[in-house]
C-alpha positions as CSV (number, residue, x, y, z in Angstrom):
1,M,139.4,-60.4,82.5
2,T,141.3,-57.4,83.6
3,A,143.7,-55.6,81.2
4,K,144.6,-52.2,82.6
5,T,144.4,-50.5,85.9
6,V,144.4,-47.0,87.3
7,R,145.7,-46.4,90.8
8,T,144.4,-43.5,92.8
9,E,146.4,-41.3,95.2
10,I,145.4,-43.5,98.2
11,G,146.3,-46.7,96.4
12,L,142.7,-47.8,95.3
13,V,143.0,-49.7,92.1
14,I,140.4,-49.2,89.4
15,S,140.3,-51.9,86.8
16,Q,139.5,-51.5,83.1
17,M,137.6,-54.7,82.2
18,T,137.9,-56.8,79.1
19,G,135.9,-59.8,77.7
20,K,132.2,-59.5,78.3
21,M,132.7,-56.3,80.3
22,E,134.9,-54.6,77.8
23,G,134.5,-50.8,78.0
24,F,133.7,-50.8,81.7
25,H,135.7,-49.8,84.7
26,S,135.3,-51.5,88.0
27,I,136.5,-51.3,91.6
28,N,137.1,-55.0,92.5
29,S,138.0,-56.7,95.7
30,N,139.6,-60.1,96.4
31,P,137.1,-62.8,97.3
32,L,139.9,-65.0,98.7
33,D,140.4,-62.4,101.5
34,N,136.7,-61.9,102.2
35,P,135.2,-63.9,105.1
36,F,131.7,-63.7,103.6
37,C,133.0,-65.1,100.2
38,N,134.9,-67.8,101.9
39,R,131.9,-68.9,103.9
40,M,129.6,-68.9,100.8
41,A,132.2,-70.8,98.8
42,S,131.8,-73.7,101.2
43,V,128.0,-73.9,100.8
44,P,127.0,-76.8,98.4
45,G,124.9,-75.6,95.5
46,S,125.8,-71.9,96.0
47,I,127.0,-69.8,93.1
48,C,130.0,-69.0,95.2
49,S,131.0,-72.6,95.3
50,Q,131.6,-72.3,91.6
51,C,133.0,-68.8,91.7
52,Y,134.9,-67.8,88.5
53,S,136.7,-65.1,90.3
54,R,138.3,-67.5,92.7
55,R,139.2,-69.8,89.9
56,M,140.7,-66.9,87.9
57,L,142.8,-65.6,90.8
58,G,144.3,-69.1,91.2
59,A,145.2,-69.3,87.6
60,S,145.3,-66.8,84.7
61,R,144.9,-63.7,86.8
62,K,147.1,-64.4,89.8
63,H,148.6,-60.9,89.5
64,C,145.2,-59.3,90.4
65,G,145.3,-60.8,93.9
66,I,147.6,-58.3,95.5
67,P,146.0,-55.1,94.2
68,W,142.5,-56.4,94.9
69,S,143.5,-57.3,98.4
70,E,144.8,-53.8,98.8
71,N,141.3,-52.6,97.7
72,N,139.9,-54.8,100.4
73,R,142.0,-53.1,103.0
74,I,141.3,-49.5,101.8
75,L,137.6,-50.0,101.3
76,S,136.8,-51.9,104.5
77,G,139.2,-50.4,106.9
78,S,137.9,-46.9,107.3
79,V,135.7,-44.3,105.6
80,I,137.7,-42.5,102.9
81,P,138.0,-38.8,103.5
82,E,135.9,-36.8,101.0
83,E,139.0,-35.1,99.5
84,H,140.5,-38.6,98.7
85,I,137.3,-40.1,97.1
86,P,138.2,-40.6,93.4
87,D,136.8,-38.4,90.7
88,L,136.0,-40.8,87.8
89,S,135.0,-38.2,85.2
90,R,138.3,-38.6,83.3
91,L,138.0,-42.4,82.9
92,Q,135.9,-42.2,79.7
93,C,133.5,-44.8,81.2
94,N,130.6,-43.6,79.0
95,G,128.3,-42.9,81.9
96,A,128.3,-46.4,83.6
97,F,130.6,-48.0,86.2
98,R,130.5,-51.4,87.9
99,F,131.1,-51.9,91.6
100,S,132.6,-55.3,92.4
101,S,132.9,-57.2,89.1
102,H,135.0,-59.4,91.3
103,G,134.4,-59.8,95.1
104,E,131.6,-58.8,97.4
105,I,130.9,-56.1,100.0
106,I,133.1,-56.9,103.0
107,N,131.4,-54.8,105.7
108,E,129.4,-51.6,106.2
109,T,132.5,-49.4,105.8
110,H,133.1,-50.9,102.4
111,L,129.5,-50.2,101.5
112,T,129.7,-46.6,102.8
113,N,132.8,-46.0,100.7
114,L,131.2,-47.3,97.5
115,L,128.1,-45.1,98.1
116,N,130.4,-42.0,98.7
117,I,132.2,-42.7,95.4
118,A,128.8,-42.7,93.7
119,R,127.8,-39.4,95.4
120,K,131.0,-37.7,94.2
121,N,130.3,-38.8,90.6
122,P,126.7,-38.0,90.1
123,D,126.9,-38.1,86.3
124,I,127.8,-41.8,86.3
125,T,125.4,-44.7,86.8
126,F,126.9,-47.3,89.2
127,G,125.7,-50.9,89.2
128,L,126.1,-52.6,92.5
129,W,125.6,-56.4,92.5
130,T,125.5,-58.0,95.9
131,K,124.4,-61.1,97.8
132,R,124.4,-59.1,101.1
133,V,120.9,-57.9,100.6
134,S,120.0,-57.3,104.3
135,M,123.1,-55.2,104.9
136,V,122.2,-52.9,102.0
137,Q,118.6,-52.7,103.1
138,E,119.7,-51.4,106.4
139,H,121.1,-48.4,104.5
140,I,118.5,-48.1,101.8
141,D,117.8,-44.5,102.6
142,E,121.4,-43.7,101.9
143,I,121.5,-45.1,98.4
144,P,122.2,-42.3,95.8
145,D,119.9,-42.0,92.9
146,N,122.7,-43.0,90.5
147,V,123.2,-46.4,92.0
148,I,121.3,-49.4,90.5
149,L,121.0,-52.2,93.1
150,V,121.1,-55.7,91.8
151,A,120.5,-58.6,94.2
152,S,122.4,-61.7,93.3
153,T,120.8,-65.0,94.3
154,R,123.0,-67.1,96.5
155,L,122.1,-70.4,95.0
156,T,122.0,-71.6,91.4
157,N,118.7,-72.5,89.7
158,I,116.3,-70.4,91.7
159,A,113.2,-70.1,89.5
160,F,111.7,-66.6,89.4
161,P,113.1,-65.1,92.6
162,V,111.5,-62.0,94.1
163,V,113.2,-58.7,93.8
164,P,114.1,-57.7,97.4
165,D,112.6,-54.5,98.8
166,G,114.6,-51.5,97.8
167,F,116.4,-53.2,95.0
168,H,115.9,-52.6,91.3
169,K,116.7,-56.0,89.8
170,V,117.7,-59.5,90.7
171,F,120.5,-61.5,89.0
172,S,120.3,-65.3,88.8
173,V,122.4,-68.1,87.4
174,Y,121.1,-71.2,85.8
175,T,122.1,-74.5,84.2
176,K,120.8,-74.7,80.6
177,S,118.7,-77.7,81.5
178,F,116.9,-76.0,84.4
179,A,116.3,-72.8,82.4
180,T,114.8,-74.8,79.6
181,E,112.6,-77.0,81.9
182,H,111.2,-73.9,83.7
183,G,110.8,-71.6,80.8
184,I,113.4,-69.1,82.1
185,A,114.6,-66.7,79.4
186,I,118.3,-66.1,79.4
187,N,118.9,-62.4,78.8
188,C,122.5,-62.0,80.1
189,H,124.9,-62.8,77.3
190,G,127.2,-61.1,74.9
191,K,128.7,-57.7,75.6
192,C,127.5,-55.6,78.5
193,R,128.2,-52.4,76.7
194,E,125.9,-53.4,73.9
195,C,123.1,-54.4,76.3
196,M,123.0,-52.1,79.3
197,I,119.7,-53.5,80.6
198,C,121.2,-53.8,84.1
199,Y,122.1,-50.1,84.2
200,R,118.7,-48.7,83.2
201,R,115.7,-48.3,85.5
202,G,112.2,-48.3,84.3
203,N,112.9,-50.6,81.3
204,G,110.5,-53.2,82.5
205,I,113.4,-55.8,83.1
206,T,113.8,-56.7,86.7
207,H,115.2,-60.3,86.3
208,I,118.6,-60.7,84.8
209,N,119.3,-64.4,84.0
210,E,122.6,-65.9,82.9
211,L,123.8,-69.4,82.2
212,I,126.4,-70.8,84.6
213,K,130.0,-70.4,83.4
């Protein structure tokens, strides 16, 4: 899914996405090196047990493993000094950026670095998808206004989950049969750039529903 990359002065790799996310840039991390991801991948019925990122890194995108592991190290090891936080204004990202298209928040240092990147780039809207809801809630007062928080459900086929306190939206994955049986409208499909419902507050859409890949 990743075509091109930009490497910052401290080695942080920013990926230019393709496929569904064509037109977006993202700071990804390697789920194979993330203890949380590895634990969740062993849980039966979890979304992580069917993780497309893990499958991809073992097949068509093996070359992404090393740079994304380096992102893990940079983002989770220590707080990046302000002067080394990347300025994303020259990326031509059309006002929207995705945190962690692949991977998950590793620790609180990782979260702090992502929030600091958002603060340094106030003209860009950042989407942060995460299953680590409680960790983010502990820092809810630190979330910049240009960050959209999307809670990802940990299990497949959760009918009408509640949006957690402090979050703007919830993202869930369903089998086609479950969605049909429970009357769940699938509204995540096609190209993200043509949709953008995840990156807009106040549009009345709090539940993002996708069919399992």
